[in-house]
C-alpha positions as CSV (number, residue, x, y, z in Angstrom):
1,M,64.3,75.4,97.1
2,K,66.9,77.9,96.0
3,K,68.7,79.9,98.6
4,Y,67.6,83.6,98.8
5,F,70.3,86.1,99.7
6,E,68.9,88.8,102.0
7,P,69.6,92.5,101.2
8,S,71.7,92.7,104.4
9,E,73.9,89.8,103.3
10,L,74.3,90.7,99.6
11,I,74.2,94.5,99.3
12,I,73.3,95.7,95.8
13,N,73.6,99.4,94.9
14,D,70.7,101.3,93.3
15,D,72.5,101.1,89.9
16,N,72.5,97.2,90.1
17,S,76.2,97.1,91.0
18,V,77.7,95.1,93.8
19,F,78.3,97.1,97.0
20,H,82.1,97.5,97.3
21,L,83.4,96.9,93.8
22,H,80.6,98.9,92.1
23,L,80.8,96.4,89.2
24,K,77.6,95.2,87.4
25,P,77.2,91.5,86.5
26,E,77.5,92.2,82.8
27,E,80.8,94.1,83.3
28,L,82.7,91.1,84.7
29,A,84.9,88.9,82.4
30,D,85.6,85.2,82.9
31,K,89.3,86.0,83.2
32,V,90.2,88.2,86.1
33,I,93.6,89.7,87.0
34,L,94.0,91.0,90.6
35,V,96.5,93.6,91.6
36,G,97.0,95.3,94.9
37,D,97.7,98.8,93.9
38,P,94.9,100.7,92.2
39,G,97.5,102.6,90.2
40,R,98.6,99.3,88.6
41,V,95.2,98.8,87.0
42,P,95.8,101.3,84.2
43,T,99.2,99.8,83.7
44,V,97.6,96.4,83.0
45,A,94.8,97.9,81.0
46,A,97.2,99.9,78.8
47,H,97.8,96.6,77.0
48,F,94.1,96.2,76.1
49,E,92.9,96.9,72.5
50,E,89.5,97.9,73.7
51,K,88.0,99.0,77.1
52,E,84.4,98.4,78.1
53,C,84.2,100.0,81.5
54,D,86.3,101.8,84.0
55,V,84.9,101.8,87.6
56,E,86.4,103.1,90.8
57,N,85.3,102.9,94.5
58,R,87.7,103.3,97.4
59,E,90.7,101.0,96.8
60,F,88.8,99.0,94.2
61,H,89.5,100.0,90.6
62,S,88.2,97.8,87.8
63,I,88.7,97.9,84.0
64,T,87.2,95.3,81.7
65,G,88.6,95.1,78.2
66,T,90.0,92.9,75.4
67,Y,93.5,91.6,75.0
68,N,94.4,89.5,71.9
69,G,90.7,88.5,71.7
70,K,90.4,87.6,75.3
71,R,88.0,89.5,77.5
72,I,89.7,90.3,80.8
73,T,88.8,92.2,83.9
74,V,91.7,93.8,85.9
75,L,90.8,94.8,89.5
76,S,92.7,96.3,92.4
77,T,92.2,94.8,95.8
78,G,94.2,97.0,98.1
79,I,96.4,95.2,100.7
80,G,95.5,92.2,102.7
81,C,93.4,89.0,103.0
82,D,90.5,91.0,104.6
83,N,90.1,92.9,101.3
84,I,90.3,89.6,99.3
85,D,87.4,88.4,101.3
86,I,85.4,91.3,99.9
87,V,86.7,91.0,96.4
88,L,86.3,87.2,95.9
89,N,82.8,87.0,97.4
90,E,81.6,90.0,95.4
91,L,83.2,88.6,92.2
92,D,81.4,85.3,92.8
93,A,78.1,87.1,93.5
94,L,78.5,88.9,90.2
95,A,79.1,85.6,88.4
96,N,76.7,83.3,90.2
97,I,73.8,85.2,91.8
98,D,70.9,86.6,89.9
99,F,70.7,90.2,91.1
100,Q,67.0,90.5,90.2
101,T,65.8,87.4,92.1
102,R,68.6,87.3,94.7
103,E,68.9,83.6,94.1
104,E,71.8,81.4,93.0
105,K,71.9,80.9,89.2
106,D,71.0,77.5,87.7
107,Q,74.2,77.5,85.7
108,L,77.3,78.3,87.7
109,R,80.1,80.2,86.1
110,M,83.8,79.5,86.8
111,L,86.3,82.3,86.8
112,D,90.0,82.1,86.1
113,I,91.7,84.4,88.6
114,V,95.4,85.4,88.6
115,R,96.9,87.7,91.2
116,I,99.9,89.7,90.1
117,G,101.8,91.0,93.1
118,T,105.1,91.8,94.8
119,C,106.8,89.8,97.6
120,G,109.7,89.3,99.8
121,G,112.1,86.4,99.0
122,L,113.0,84.0,101.8
123,Q,115.7,81.9,100.1
124,E,119.0,82.8,98.5
125,T,117.7,81.2,95.3
126,V,115.1,83.9,94.8
127,P,116.9,87.2,94.5
128,E,115.2,90.5,93.6
129,G,113.5,90.3,90.2
130,T,112.6,86.6,90.5
131,F,109.1,85.6,89.4
132,I,107.5,83.2,91.9
133,A,104.3,81.1,91.4
134,S,102.7,80.1,94.6
135,V,102.0,76.4,94.4
136,K,100.8,76.3,98.0
137,S,100.0,79.2,100.3
138,I,100.1,79.2,104.1
139,G,97.6,81.6,105.5
140,F,98.6,83.3,108.7
141,D,95.5,85.5,108.4
142,G,93.0,82.9,109.6
143,L,90.3,83.9,107.0
144,L,89.4,80.5,105.7
145,N,88.9,79.3,109.3
146,F,85.5,81.2,109.3
147,Y,84.2,79.2,106.3
148,G,82.5,75.7,106.2
149,G,84.4,73.1,104.1
150,R,87.7,74.6,105.1
151,N,89.2,71.2,106.0
152,D,88.0,69.7,102.7
153,V,90.1,72.0,100.6
154,C,93.2,72.4,102.8
155,D,96.5,70.4,102.9
156,L,96.0,69.3,106.5
157,E,99.3,67.2,106.5
158,L,101.4,70.2,105.6
159,E,99.5,72.3,108.2
160,D,100.3,69.9,110.9
161,A,104.0,69.6,109.9
162,F,104.3,73.4,109.7
163,I,102.7,74.0,113.1
164,K,105.1,71.4,114.7
165,H,108.1,72.9,113.0
166,M,107.2,76.4,114.2
167,Q,106.6,75.1,117.7
168,W,103.1,76.5,117.7
169,T,101.4,73.4,119.1
170,G,99.2,74.6,122.0
171,N,99.9,78.3,121.5
172,Q,96.5,79.9,121.9
173,C,97.8,83.3,120.8
174,I,98.6,82.1,117.2
175,Q,95.8,82.0,114.6
176,H,95.6,78.5,113.2
177,P,97.3,78.6,109.8
178,Y,95.7,77.1,106.8
179,V,97.4,75.6,103.7
180,I,95.8,75.8,100.3
181,D,96.9,74.7,96.8
182,A,96.7,77.0,93.8
183,N,94.8,75.5,90.8
184,A,97.3,73.2,89.2
185,E,96.2,73.7,85.6
186,L,96.1,77.4,85.8
187,T,99.5,77.5,87.6
188,E,101.1,75.3,85.0
189,R,99.8,77.5,82.2
190,V,100.8,80.8,83.7
191,A,104.0,79.8,85.4
192,G,105.4,78.0,82.4
193,D,109.1,77.3,82.6
194,D,110.3,80.7,83.7
195,M,108.8,81.1,87.2
196,V,110.1,79.5,90.5
197,R,107.5,77.3,92.1
198,G,107.3,77.3,95.9
199,I,105.3,77.7,99.1
200,T,104.2,81.2,99.9
201,V,103.3,82.5,103.4
202,A,100.5,85.1,103.3
203,C,100.8,87.3,106.3
204,G,98.3,89.4,108.2
205,G,100.6,92.4,108.3
206,F,103.8,93.8,106.7
207,F,105.9,94.3,109.9
208,G,105.6,92.0,112.9
209,P,103.8,89.1,111.0
210,Q,106.7,89.1,108.5
211,G,109.4,89.3,111.2
212,R,110.2,93.0,110.8
213,E,111.0,94.7,114.0
214,L,110.8,98.5,114.4
215,R,109.9,99.8,117.9
216,I,107.8,96.9,119.0
217,P,109.7,93.7,119.8
218,L,108.7,90.5,118.1
219,A,106.9,87.7,120.0
220,D,109.3,85.2,118.4
221,P,112.6,86.8,117.2
222,H,113.5,83.5,115.4
223,Q,110.2,83.2,113.5
224,N,111.8,83.9,110.1
225,E,114.7,81.5,110.6
226,K,112.2,78.7,111.3
227,I,110.1,79.6,108.3
228,M,113.1,79.7,106.0
229,S,114.3,76.2,107.2
230,F,110.9,74.5,106.7
231,E,110.7,71.9,103.9
232,H,107.9,69.6,103.0
233,K,108.1,67.0,100.2
234,G,110.8,68.9,98.4
235,L,109.1,72.3,98.6
236,K,110.5,75.2,100.6
237,I,108.9,78.4,101.6
238,T,110.1,80.9,99.0
239,N,108.4,84.1,99.9
240,F,106.2,86.4,102.0
241,E,103.2,88.3,100.7
242,M,99.7,89.2,102.0
243,E,96.9,87.8,99.7
244,S,97.7,84.5,98.0
245,S,96.1,82.2,100.7
246,A,92.7,84.0,100.6
247,V,92.7,84.2,96.8
248,A,93.3,80.4,96.4
249,G,91.2,79.4,99.4
250,L,88.0,81.3,98.6
251,S,88.3,80.4,95.0
252,R,88.6,76.7,95.8
253,L,85.5,76.9,98.0
254,L,83.5,78.9,95.4
255,G,84.5,76.7,92.5
256,H,86.8,79.1,90.7
257,R,90.4,78.5,89.5
258,A,93.1,80.8,91.0
259,M,96.8,81.2,91.4
260,T,99.2,83.9,92.5
261,C,102.5,85.0,90.9
262,C,104.7,87.6,92.4
263,M,107.9,89.5,91.6
264,V,110.5,89.5,94.4
265,I,111.3,93.1,95.3
266,A,113.1,92.4,98.6
267,N,115.3,89.5,99.7
268,R,115.1,89.0,103.4
269,V,118.1,86.7,103.5
270,A,120.4,89.2,101.7
271,H,118.7,92.2,103.4
272,R,118.3,93.9,100.0
273,A,115.3,95.7,98.5
274,N,114.5,97.2,95.1
275,T,112.2,100.2,95.5
276,G,112.3,100.9,91.7
277,Y,110.4,97.6,90.9
278,K,107.5,99.5,89.3
279,N,109.6,100.0,86.2
280,T,110.2,96.2,85.7
281,I,106.9,94.5,86.8
282,D,105.4,95.2,83.4
283,H,107.2,92.1,82.1
284,L,105.3,89.9,84.6
285,I,102.1,91.7,83.6
286,Q,102.8,90.9,79.9
287,I,103.4,87.2,80.7
288,V,100.1,86.9,82.6
289,L,98.1,88.6,79.9
290,D,99.6,86.2,77.3
291,R,99.0,83.1,79.3
292,I,95.7,83.6,81.3
């Protein structure tokens, strides 16, 4: 018997669009680009030859169109893994749940999902302007811990090594981190030979979780030093951002292919930041559009 999704669990608007995104099933392309900033959606869509729809609700702005013969949806998520929980589940519902019967479709649809973002570099080898492809993401947010099958898709060996390195064993105040791989084929195609590959830490905040101290002291003033010195099987932690773990983790559980690529706009080692990055990120957008 097919699973039925109750109206309280999958909320569908009166116009047959999904609750938060306000997209309708027929408006979603198989190739999806995620950006954080709603203002970046028109920047990506400016490259489209044709546009089918332009939908906005809260921080979620979506445009579906055509680029070099490829049908692509670009969608803003806002900031944080909590928003990614909404976006990924609703994208999958649009693709794989029949909105008329409220049942899973017989033929499941796989999406290619690429997040384009900005990040903070954690090694001297990734100065401002570097493009980083997240081969693995360490989720500080804890989101995947609420889903069944979490251990089946995570890198438990790296999780254990990281927890020991951070001296978090037995610390009940720390949300158990999870480690998830990006889709290898999609990463290879999009990253090519001009992006640095590394481990990304996805944080649950911009300040304390990323080791920034303003007026509240940090629980561990040496957190970032430990993160920067961690290495596992030749991979180092290259950058901080706030969404990659949830994008990769939920996509893996739902049967989609996903990866994250970011441009470094601040280097935490050199204590430098480039606030004018919006003028240069279009190059990364062009790369993703060409390769997705």
